[in-house]
N, C-alpha and C positions, 0 to 999 in steps of 0.2 A: 484484400484477404486476397493473396494470392492461394495457385491452388493444390501447393503444398501445406498449406498453412499456415505460412507465413505472412508478415505485413509488406504489402508490396510496394513497390520504391518508389513509387509517387507520396506512400506518405512516408509523413518524419518518424522516425526509430523514439520507442519510448527507451528509456530510465527506468530502473524498478528500484523502489528505496523498501525494505524490510525494518520496518520501524519494534524496535527489540528494547525502546526505553520503557518505563512503570515498573511499578514497589512491585504486581503479581499479588497483590495482598488477599484477593479472595482467593488464588488457586495455592497459595503457602509457598512459592517457590517459583522460580524465574521461570517462567512460561519461553522464553528465547531456547531454553537449554536441556526442555524435558524430550525425554527420546531418542531414539538412535536410527535413523540420525537425528538432532535435534531438530524442533518446531522451525525455528530461525533457518536451517536450513533447505527443509523441505517445500519453506515458501520460496526459498530463495531460488533452489533448483527449476520450481512451476513457474516464476519470473522469465527465468534463462528461456526455458523452454519454448514459452509464449510469442516469445522473443525481444526480451527488453533488453537494453546493451545500453552499460552495463547495468549490475547488479550491486547494488552496496547493498550492508546492514547499518541502522543510525540509531545512534546509541545503542545502550544495554553493553552487555558484559565485556569486561576484556579477552576472553576467554573464546569470544565469537572469533576472532582478529584470525584462531587458528584454523576455521573452517574452510579456508580459501577463500572465501570473499571481504572484498575492500571492505572497512567498517570508517565510518564519519561520527565523529565527537556527536549528540546532544549539543547543540549549542546552549540550549536552557532546559537541561535535565531535570524531571519532574514535572511541570508546565504541562503537557499534554501532547495529543499525536500534529497538532496544528503546528505548534512548534520546533517539532524534529519534519513536518515537511517543509519548515522555511530553512531549517538546515540543509537538508539535502538540494532545496532552489539554487542554490547560492553556488553549489558546486556540481548541477546538472543545468545547463539552457535547453535543457528539450522536455516534449511531451513527458508528463511521469505517471508512474501507476505505483500507487502505495496499497501497500498490505502491509497486516498489523502479523505479528512473527506468531498471532496463535489460530493463525488458520489452518489446521493440519493437513485436511481434509482438500484443500485448494487443488484447481487441475488448470491445466494449461487453454483449456480449451473456454474454461470460465474468465480468466484474465482475458483471453485479445478479444470475446464477448465484449465489455467494456472498453476494449483500446477501439475496437470496432465503430462503437456507439460512441466513444470521445470522438473519434476521427471523423465519423461520417457526419454529425451533427454539431462537428463546432461549439459543442461545452462539454464540462465536464459530463462525468456517466459515473453513478454507484448504483449498486444494487440494492431491489428494495424485498422488504418481507414483509407481509401481515401490515400494507400498507408505512413501513419506516425504513428511512433509507440507512443501509448496513455503511455507515461511515468508515468501517476497518478494512476495504477494501475499494478503491478508487480510481480512475482513468483520467489526468488533468491534461489536457492539449496545451500547447507553447503557449496560447491568445491568455491563458488564467495563472502563465510564471510569474511571481512573485506576489501573488492573490495571497497567499498564507502571510507575508511576514508584513501587507498593508492594514489584513485584519488585525494581528496581533498588535500593531503601531496603535490602534483605534480603543485598544482594552479588551477587547472580546479575546478567547481564547479555545473555541470552538470548533468541530469541522462543521455543523449544523450555521456559526456564523457565518463561517468563510465561504462558504459553497451550496449550504444550503438551497437559496433562492434560482442557483445555477447549473446545477445537475443536473443533468438527465438521466431519470429512475427506469433502471433496468431492471423486469421482472427476472425472479432468479428461478432456474430450469430444474434445479437439485438442490434445494436450501443445505440441506448437508456438506454440502462442497464449498459454501460461503458460511459456514457457520462459526464463528469467534468462540472459543474454549476457552471461560473466566472462572471456570473452580472446576475441582477436583470430580469423577465421575462418581457417581455412589446413589 
């Protein structure tokens, strides 16, 4: 990373994918569209500020297309985040940062830390909270391009099945920043 906080020029650029699919059944409404600005937009802005280029929404409501970010339709809606990652991989042959749309408190620094870990270790990087990988935010270097598609072809559909043994776990400095919001506050 350079002194100005951007990725160094010898590091490959990361693309950013904001995963916007899912039924949001526990939340009771589409999480990507909650808030002003909508959570998906907050996450997209964060990935952009961290140095991801381009940043796209994957799946989700068509209203997201009005938010100023490219939207890629999910190839297999309703089958989970691994399928959304596979969809994104078809369009971007670069290292990838994936972030669920329900991370409204995410910061560029938290994203950069994962990007650095993935670049430095040449492995995927995922945050860990209380010993549990947080698959809703992950950096996937170019060497793992196509992994999501390969694992889906074997019948497995989880992020853990695809990346569990391949991910460097990174300690979260502030768990609130990487916490996904699945249910209404109450």
